N, C-alpha and C positions, 0 to 999 in steps of 0.2 A: 504493500500500500504506500502511495506517495502522499505525503502531508503537504498541503498547499494553503497558505494564508492569503485570504482575499483582502488586499490592501487598498483602502480608499483614501488614505492620508488624512482622515478625520480623527477625532479624538479617540473613539473606541478602537478602531483597527490599528492605529498607531500605538496605543497603549498595549494592545495585545502583542504586537510585533516586538516592542521593546521589552516587555515582560518575558517573552520567549527568548530574546537575546540574552537576558540576565539569568536564564535557567529557572524561571519561576513557575513553569509548567512541568509536568512529568516527562514531557518529550518536546522536541523542537521541530518546527516545519522544515521541510526540505527546500522550500522556496516560497516566495510571495508573488502574487500577480496584481499589477495595477492596470485597470482598464481605463485608457485615456480617451475621453470623448473629444479632446482637442479644444475644450471650452472651459476648462477650469480657470479660476482667477490666478494671476501670476503668483500671489503668495502661496497657493497650494503647490504649484510647480516648484517654487523655491524650496518649500518644506520637503517635498519628495526628493529633490536633489540632495538635501542634507541627509535624509534617511538612507539614501543609496550611497552616500559617501563612505570612504574607507573607515572601518573600525566601529560602525554603528550597528549594523545587523550582520550576523554570522552566516546568513543564507542569501542567495541571489534574489533580486527583484526583477521579474520579467514585466516589461511595459508592453501592453498589447492594445490594438485599436481595431475598430470596425468602421473607420472613417471619421470625418470631421463633422460633427453634428451641426455646428454653426453654418458651415458652407452648405450642408444638405438642406437645412431649414430655409436659408436664403434662396436656394435654387428650387425649393418646393419638392424635394425628393427624399428618399430614405437611403439607408446605407447600401442598398442594393441597386440604387439608381431608379427605383420605381416610385410607388406612391409615397406620400409624405409619412415619415416616422413621427407620429403625433406626440407632442409634449402636452402636459395638462394646461393648455391655453384656457383663459377665461373667454367664454363665448356669449354672444348675444344674437338671438334668432327670433324674429317676430315679437320682440319685447320680452322674451324669456331668457333668463341668465342660466349658464351652465358651465361645464368644464369639458375639455377634450380628453380623450383617452391617453393614458400614459404608456406609450410603447417605447420610449427612449431608454429606459432602464434595461429592458430586454434586449434591444438591438445594439446598444452602444456600451453596455456593461456586461450583461450575462453571456451573450453570444460569444464575444471575443475571449472571455475567461474560459468558457466551456471548450472553445476551439483549442486554446492553449493546453487545457487539461488533457484533451485527446492526444495532442502532440507529445505531452510528457509521458503518456501511456504508449507511445510508439504507434499512434494511429489506431489503437484498439479501443474498445469500449467495454473493458473488463468490469463486471459488476462490482461496485464498491472499490474500484481501483484507486480512486482519489478520495482522501479525507480533506474536505474543505473547511478551514477555520474561518468563521465569520464573526465579526466584531459587534455582536449585539449584546447590550447590557441589560440588567434586571428591570430597568424602567422601560424597556422596549420589547418585553417578552412576546407581545402580540405580533412582532415581526418575525418570529421564529417559524420557519416553514421548511419542510423537507425538500430535498433536491428533486427537480422534475426530470432529471436524467439518471439512468440506472448506474452509470459509472462514477457518480459523485455521491458521497455521503456527507451531509453537513454536520459540523460540530461547532459548538458555541463555548469556547474556553472562558469567556468573561462570565457567562451564566454559571459555569462550573465553580468559579471563584466567588460567585454572588456579588459581583461588582456592578454598581450603577455608573452612570455617566459622571456624576460628581466624584465617585470613588476613583474613576480613571483620571480625572483632572487632578485630584489630590495626589495620586500616585506619581503622575508626571512632575508635579511641583516638588514633591518630596525627594524625587530622584534627580532634580535639577535639569530636567529636559525642557526644551522650548515647547510651548503649547501650540498645537496645530491650529491653523486658521480654519474657518468654516469651509467645508468642501462641498461644492455644488456648482453646476454650470452657471456661467455668468448671467444667463437669461432664464434661470429656473423660476417658474411662476409661483412656487411655494415660498419664495423669499418674502419675508414681511417688510414693512416699511422701514424698520430700524436697519434691516439688512441692505435695503436699497440706498438708504441715506449713507450708511457706512461705505458702501461701494462707491457712490457718487463722490464722496469727500476724499476717500483714501486711495481709491483705485479708479480714477476717471476713465482710463482706457477700457477697463472691463465694463463700466457703465455705458460708455459709448458703443461698445459691442452689443450690449443688451438692447439699446435704443435701435441699433441697426437691424437686429433680428425682429424687434417689435414692429418696425415699419414694414419689413419684408413680408411678414405673414399676412399682411393685409393687401400688399401690392403685387405679389407674385402669382396670384391665382389660387392660392391655398384657401383663402376665405371663401372664394366662389365655389370651389369644389366641396367644401364642408358646409356650404349654405349657411354661413354665420359670419358675423364680424368677430375677429380674433384679437385678443390682447394678452400681454404678459402680466398686466396689473389688474387686480380684482375690481378696481374702480371702473373698468371698461373704458379707459381713456388711453390715448397714446402715452407711453412711458415718460417722454420728455415734458408732457403737460400735466403730470400728476402732482398734486400737492403732497409732498413727502414729509410734512411735519408729523410729529408723533400724534398718536390718538389722543393723548391727554391735552396736547396743544389745540387739537381741532374739536375736542369734545366728543369723539366717536369711540365706540367700543370696537375692539378688534375681534371680528367673528371668524377669522381665518388664522388660527394659532397653529395649525398643522404645518409640519416641516416636511421636506423631502424624505421619503422612506425607501425601503428596499435596499439596493446595493449602493445608492448614490453617495451618501456621506458617511458611511460607517468607517 
């Protein structure tokens, strides 16, 4: 069995990787896999570079990709050059609000990881040939799901250690590791206003990229095919026109407290 750590460069998967490097689990992964969508903020790529630098992790990190999701969204196609790979856009159709399907995690995260797993198995699909370590913590137990492919068995080492996300942050600080930045595509619709503000102020290039994608999904024919107006922000306004003051400043309650789930930011 080959032990593989799914590395998202977020708090949980980073903690899991560094704990493994320090021998705090009964065994150690043979390698890690980072699925690159091509659209992470620069701080995430910088942090990944640090994790992959000499002397940090005792096992290799394989960076894999199924294409550049930003370019595909702008061009109105998916990773296979066909229909659009839907992200959870906010939609407006005949006065009704909704959200698009989230296919991005499957196509740009899971598929390239599974492809690399098969490669590690020599192209075979041996039942249970891969033990996949996934960085889900106790406060996210609802995200624990069995693998959908027979050659991968999922494992959750942080659950075994009964560690929450706060426990992960405390462990990183106690061991004097730099804290990971938030890991999610620059244009992820699950980002709340505080996240948009932080990006706009501290990473304007990434915010400009999000604005570019937000415009494109309404101008490249995608909205017409989906028969709805599409937006990245829950206000159903173009991103560059949104009032990004905090909810306390505007007197509004935040009804969208959910963050990106699945493989995106663990």
